[in-house]
MARBA-3410 file (N, C-alpha, C, O; in Angstrom, 1 decimal):
121
202.0,38.0,122.0,201.5,36.7,122.0,201.9,36.8,123.8,201.2,36.3,124.8 ~ 203.3,37.7,123.9,203.6,37.8,125.4,202.7,38.6,126.4,202.6,38.5,127.6 ~ 202.4,39.1,126.0,201.0,40.3,126.6,199.4,38.9,126.8,198.6,38.7,127.7 ~ 199.6,38.5,125.9,198.3,37.6,127.0,199.0,36.9,127.9,198.4,36.6,129.0 ~ 200.4,36.7,127.7,200.7,35.0,128.5,200.7,36.3,129.9,200.1,35.9,130.9
201.2,37.1,129.9,201.1,38.4,131.3,199.7,38.4,131.6,199.6,37.7,132.6 ~ 198.6,38.7,131.3,197.5,39.0,131.3,197.2,37.9,131.6,196.3,38.0,132.4 ~ 197.6,36.4,131.4,196.4,35.5,132.3,197.5,34.9,133.3,197.0,34.2,134.2 ~ 198.6,35.0,133.4,199.5,34.4,134.9,199.3,35.3,135.9,199.2,36.5,135.8 ~ 199.3,34.5,136.9,199.0,35.0,137.9,200.6,34.9,139.0,200.9,33.8,139.4
201.4,35.9,139.4,202.5,35.6,140.0,202.5,35.0,141.4,203.4,34.5,142.0 ~ 200.8,35.2,142.1,201.0,34.4,143.3,200.9,33.0,143.1,201.0,32.3,144.1 ~ 200.7,32.5,142.1,200.5,30.6,142.0,201.8,30.0,141.6,201.8,28.8,141.3 ~ 203.2,31.0,141.6,204.2,30.5,141.3,204.6,30.2,143.1,204.1,30.6,144.2 ~ 206.1,29.1,142.5,207.0,28.4,143.6,207.9,29.7,144.0,208.4,29.7,145.1
208.2,30.8,143.3,208.8,31.3,143.9,208.1,32.7,145.0,208.5,33.2,146.0 ~ 206.7,33.2,144.1,206.2,33.3,145.1,205.8,33.3,146.7,205.7,34.1,147.5 ~ 205.5,31.5,146.6,206.0,31.0,147.6,206.7,30.2,148.7,206.3,29.5,149.7 ~ 208.1,30.6,148.2,208.8,30.7,148.9,209.0,31.7,149.5,209.2,31.6,150.7 ~ 209.0,33.4,148.5,208.9,34.7,149.3,207.6,34.8,149.9,207.1,35.9,150.1
207.0,33.7,150.2,205.5,33.8,151.6,206.4,33.5,152.8,206.3,34.2,153.7 ~ 207.2,32.5,152.7,208.4,31.8,153.5,209.0,33.3,154.3,208.9,33.9,155.4 ~ 209.5,33.4,153.3,211.0,33.9,153.9,210.9,35.8,154.1,211.8,36.5,154.5 ~ 209.7,36.1,153.8,209.6,37.9,153.7,209.5,38.1,155.3,209.1,37.3,156.1 ~ 210.1,39.5,155.5,210.1,40.1,156.7,211.9,40.4,156.2,212.7,40.3,155.3
211.6,40.8,158.2,213.0,42.3,157.5,214.2,40.9,158.4,215.4,40.9,158.2 ~ 213.4,40.0,159.3,214.2,39.6,159.7,215.0,37.2,160.1,215.9,36.6,160.5 ~ 213.5,37.2,159.1,213.2,36.0,159.1,214.9,35.2,158.6,215.6,34.3,159.1 ~ 214.9,36.2,157.5,216.0,35.4,156.5,217.6,35.2,157.7,218.4,34.2,157.8 ~ 217.7,36.7,158.3,218.9,36.7,159.0,218.4,35.3,160.2,219.3,34.5,160.6
217.1,35.2,160.6,216.7,33.8,161.7,217.8,32.7,161.0,218.5,31.8,161.6 ~ 217.8,33.0,159.5,217.7,31.0,159.2,219.1,31.2,158.8,219.9,30.3,158.6 ~ 219.6,32.7,158.7,220.9,32.1,158.5,221.9,31.5,159.7,222.8,30.7,159.8 ~ 221.3,32.5,160.7,222.1,32.5,162.1,221.6,30.5,162.3,222.5,29.8,162.7 ~ 220.7,30.0,162.1,220.0,28.8,162.1,221.6,27.6,161.1,222.0,26.4,161.2
221.9,28.7,160.3,222.3,27.7,159.5,224.1,27.6,159.5,224.7,26.7,159.0 ~ 224.6,28.8,160.2,226.2,29.0,160.7,225.7,28.2,161.7,225.8,27.1,161.3 ~ 225.2,28.2,162.9,225.7,27.9,164.4,224.1,26.2,164.9,224.0,25.8,166.1 ~ 223.7,26.0,164.3,222.9,24.9,164.2,221.9,25.1,165.2,220.8,25.7,165.0 ~ 222.4,24.6,166.4,221.3,25.1,167.8,221.6,26.7,168.3,222.8,27.1,168.3
220.8,27.1,168.6,220.3,28.0,169.0,219.6,28.9,170.0,218.6,29.4,169.5 ~ 219.8,29.2,171.1,218.9,29.2,172.3,218.2,30.9,171.9,219.1,31.7,171.6 ~ 216.7,31.7,171.8,216.0,32.5,172.0,217.3,33.9,172.2,217.7,34.4,171.1 ~ 217.8,34.3,173.2,218.6,35.1,174.0,219.6,35.1,173.0,220.1,36.2,172.8 ~ 220.2,34.1,172.2,221.5,34.3,171.5,221.0,34.5,169.9,221.9,34.4,169.0
219.3,34.8,169.5,219.1,34.9,168.5,219.2,36.4,168.6,219.8,37.1,167.8 ~ 218.6,36.7,169.6,218.1,38.2,170.1,219.9,39.2,169.8,220.3,40.2,169.2 ~ 220.2,38.2,170.4,221.2,39.0,170.4,222.2,39.1,169.0,222.7,40.1,168.7 ~ 222.3,38.4,168.4,222.6,37.9,167.1,221.8,39.1,166.4,222.6,39.9,166.0 ~ 220.8,39.4,166.3,219.8,40.5,165.3,219.2,41.8,165.5,218.4,42.5,165.0
220.6,41.8,167.0,220.9,43.5,167.9,219.4,43.9,168.3,218.9,43.9,169.4 ~ 219.0,44.2,167.2,217.5,45.8,167.7,216.4,44.6,167.1,216.1,44.7,165.9 ~ 216.0,43.7,167.7,214.7,43.2,167.5,214.1,43.2,169.0,214.7,43.1,170.1 ~ 212.4,43.1,168.6,211.8,43.1,170.2,211.3,41.6,170.1,211.0,40.9,169.1 ~ 211.1,41.2,171.6,211.2,39.8,172.1,209.6,39.3,171.1,209.3,38.5,170.2
209.0,40.3,171.6,207.6,39.8,170.7,207.9,39.8,169.2,207.1,39.1,168.5 ~ 208.7,40.4,168.6,208.8,40.7,166.8,209.4,38.8,166.4,209.0,37.9,165.7 ~ 210.7,38.8,167.7,211.4,37.1,167.6,210.5,36.9,167.4,209.9,36.9,166.3 ~ 209.8,36.5,168.6,209.0,35.3,168.7,208.0,34.9,167.8,207.6,33.8,167.5 ~ 207.3,36.3,167.3,206.1,36.0,166.3,206.9,35.1,165.1,206.6,34.0,164.6
208.0,36.1,164.8,208.8,35.0,163.4,209.2,33.6,163.8,209.1,32.6,163.1 ~ 209.7,33.9,165.2,210.2,31.7,165.2,208.7,30.9,165.1,208.6,29.7,164.9 ~ 208.0,31.6,165.2,206.4,30.8,165.2,206.5,30.9,164.0,206.9,30.0,163.3 ~ 206.0,32.3,163.5,205.5,31.1,161.6,206.9,30.2,161.3,207.0,29.0,161.1 ~ 207.7,31.1,161.4,209.4,29.3,160.6,208.7,28.2,161.2,208.3,27.3,160.6
208.5,28.3,162.5,208.3,26.8,163.1,206.6,26.1,162.8,206.6,24.9,162.6 ~ 204.9,27.0,162.7,204.6,26.7,161.8,205.0,26.6,160.2,204.3,25.9,159.4 ~ 206.0,27.1,159.7,205.9,26.6,158.4,207.1,25.7,157.9,207.6,26.0,156.8 ~ 207.6,24.6,158.8,208.1,23.6,159.2,209.4,24.1,158.5,209.4,24.1,157.3 ~ 210.6,24.6,159.1,211.3,25.2,158.1,212.5,25.5,159.9,213.6,25.6,160.4
211.7,25.4,160.2,212.7,25.1,161.8,212.3,24.3,163.0,211.2,24.0,162.8 ~ 212.8,23.9,164.0,211.9,22.9,164.6,212.3,23.8,166.2,213.4,24.3,166.3 ~ 211.1,23.9,167.3,211.7,24.3,168.9,211.6,23.1,169.7,210.8,22.2,169.6 ~ 212.9,23.2,170.6,212.7,22.1,171.1,212.8,22.8,172.7,213.7,23.5,173.1 ~ 211.8,22.6,173.2,211.8,23.3,175.2,211.6,22.0,176.3,210.8,21.1,176.6
213.4,22.8,177.0,214.2,21.8,177.6,212.8,21.8,179.3,212.3,22.9,179.5 ~ 212.5,21.0,179.9,211.7,21.3,181.2,212.2,21.5,182.6,212.2,20.8,183.7 ~ 212.6,22.7,182.2,213.6,22.7,183.6,213.8,24.4,183.9,213.8,25.3,183.0 ~ 214.0,24.7,184.9,213.4,26.0,185.7,214.8,26.7,185.9,215.5,26.5,186.9 ~ 215.3,27.8,184.7,214.2,28.5,184.3,214.7,27.6,182.6,215.5,26.7,182.3
213.7,28.4,181.9,213.4,27.0,180.5,214.1,27.5,180.1,214.4,28.7,180.0 ~ 214.3,26.4,179.7,215.1,26.3,178.5,215.0,26.0,176.6,215.2,24.8,176.3 ~ 214.7,26.8,175.6,214.2,26.6,174.3,215.3,26.9,173.7,216.1,27.8,173.8 ~ 215.2,26.1,172.9,216.5,25.9,171.3,216.0,25.6,170.1,215.4,24.5,170.1 ~ 216.2,26.4,168.9,216.0,26.2,167.9,216.5,25.9,166.2,217.0,26.8,165.6
216.4,24.8,165.6,217.3,24.5,164.9,216.4,24.3,163.6,215.2,24.2,163.6 ~ 217.5,24.1,162.3,216.3,24.2,161.4,216.1,22.8,161.1,217.0,22.0,161.4 ~ 215.1,22.4,160.6,215.1,21.3,160.3,215.0,21.0,158.7,215.1,21.9,157.9 ~ 214.8,19.6,158.3,215.5,19.1,157.4,214.9,20.2,156.2,215.6,20.6,155.2 ~ 213.5,20.6,156.4,213.1,21.0,155.6,213.3,22.7,155.0,212.7,23.2,154.0
213.9,23.0,155.6,215.0,24.3,156.4,216.1,24.2,155.9,216.8,25.2,155.9 ~ 216.6,23.4,155.7,218.1,22.7,155.3,218.0,23.2,153.5,218.5,24.2,153.0 ~ 217.3,22.5,152.9,216.8,22.2,151.7,216.6,23.6,151.5,217.0,24.0,150.4 ~ 216.1,24.7,152.4,215.5,26.1,151.1,217.3,26.6,151.7,217.9,27.4,151.0 ~ 218.0,26.1,153.0,219.3,26.6,153.0,220.3,26.4,151.7,221.3,27.0,151.4
220.0,25.7,151.2,221.4,25.0,150.3,221.0,26.1,149.1,221.8,26.7,148.5 ~ 219.4,26.5,148.9,219.2,27.5,148.1,220.1,28.7,148.5,221.1,29.1,147.9 ~ 219.5,29.5,149.8,219.6,30.3,150.0,221.1,30.5,150.5,221.2,31.5,151.2 ~ 222.4,29.7,150.5,223.4,29.8,150.5,224.0,30.0,149.1,225.2,29.8,149.1 ~ 223.5,30.4,148.0,223.8,30.8,146.9,223.8,32.1,147.2,225.0,32.4,147.1
223.1,33.3,147.6,223.0,33.9,148.0,223.7,34.9,148.5,224.0,36.1,148.3 ~ 224.0,33.6,149.4,225.8,34.4,150.3,226.4,34.6,149.5,226.5,35.8,149.5 ~ 227.3,33.6,148.2,228.1,33.3,147.2,228.1,34.0,147.1,229.0,34.8,147.5 ~ 226.7,34.4,146.1,226.3,35.6,145.2,226.6,36.9,145.3,226.8,37.8,144.5 ~ 226.6,36.8,146.7,227.1,38.7,147.6,228.0,38.4,148.2,228.1,39.2,149.2
228.7,37.8,148.2,230.5,38.3,148.7,231.2,38.3,147.2,231.9,39.3,147.1 ~ 231.3,37.3,145.7,231.2,37.4,144.7,231.1,39.0,144.0,232.1,39.3,143.2 ~ 230.6,39.5,144.1,229.9,41.0,144.0,229.5,42.1,144.3,229.1,43.1,143.7 ~ 229.8,42.0,145.7,230.0,42.9,146.6,231.0,43.7,146.2,231.9,43.1,145.7 ~ 231.3,45.2,146.2,232.6,46.4,146.3,232.9,46.3,147.9,234.1,45.8,147.9
232.6,46.5,148.9,234.1,46.1,149.5,233.6,44.4,150.2,232.6,44.1,150.8 ~ 235.0,43.5,149.8,235.1,42.0,150.3,235.9,41.9,151.7,236.1,40.8,152.1 ~ 236.4,43.2,152.7,236.5,42.7,153.7,235.4,42.4,155.0,235.6,42.6,156.2 ~ 234.2,42.2,154.4,233.5,42.0,155.2,233.6,40.4,155.4,234.0,39.7,154.5 ~ 233.3,39.7,156.9,233.6,38.1,156.8,231.9,37.5,156.6,230.8,38.0,156.8
232.2,36.2,156.1,230.8,35.8,155.4,231.3,34.4,154.8,232.3,34.2,154.3 ~ 230.2,33.5,155.0,230.9,32.5,153.9,231.3,32.3,152.9,232.5,31.8,153.0 ~ 230.6,32.5,151.6,231.5,32.9,150.2,232.0,31.9,149.9,232.9,32.0,149.2 ~ 231.7,30.3,150.5,232.4,29.2,150.1,231.5,28.0,149.7,231.9,26.8,149.5 ~ 230.1,28.5,149.6,229.5,27.5,149.4,228.8,26.4,150.1,228.1,25.4,149.9
229.3,27.4,151.1,229.3,25.3,152.2,227.6,26.2,153.5,227.1,25.5,154.4
END
């Protein structure tokens, strides 16, 4: 019975697969977490937060997150250019779920001396 179900099931058609497709990659979750923590962040601040990320990689990740409507990019018409990023309402709703990963990690990690949210906020 379960064998027939598994043979006919398609992981790519699941909501879980769709969610993973939005956050897949080395930096997207960290970008989203940074925006969750600090609300409004500029490009160079994100670059410092991520440490060893190239401008191109960060830019591509931000473009994908914006295309997927998880973040909002606001550009100010000034010199030098100023661009800020923040979570969209759609991104904030995803953070409600991902925040539980933080809580789980805080409750289950071996070394609890590291700082993190872990408060469900």
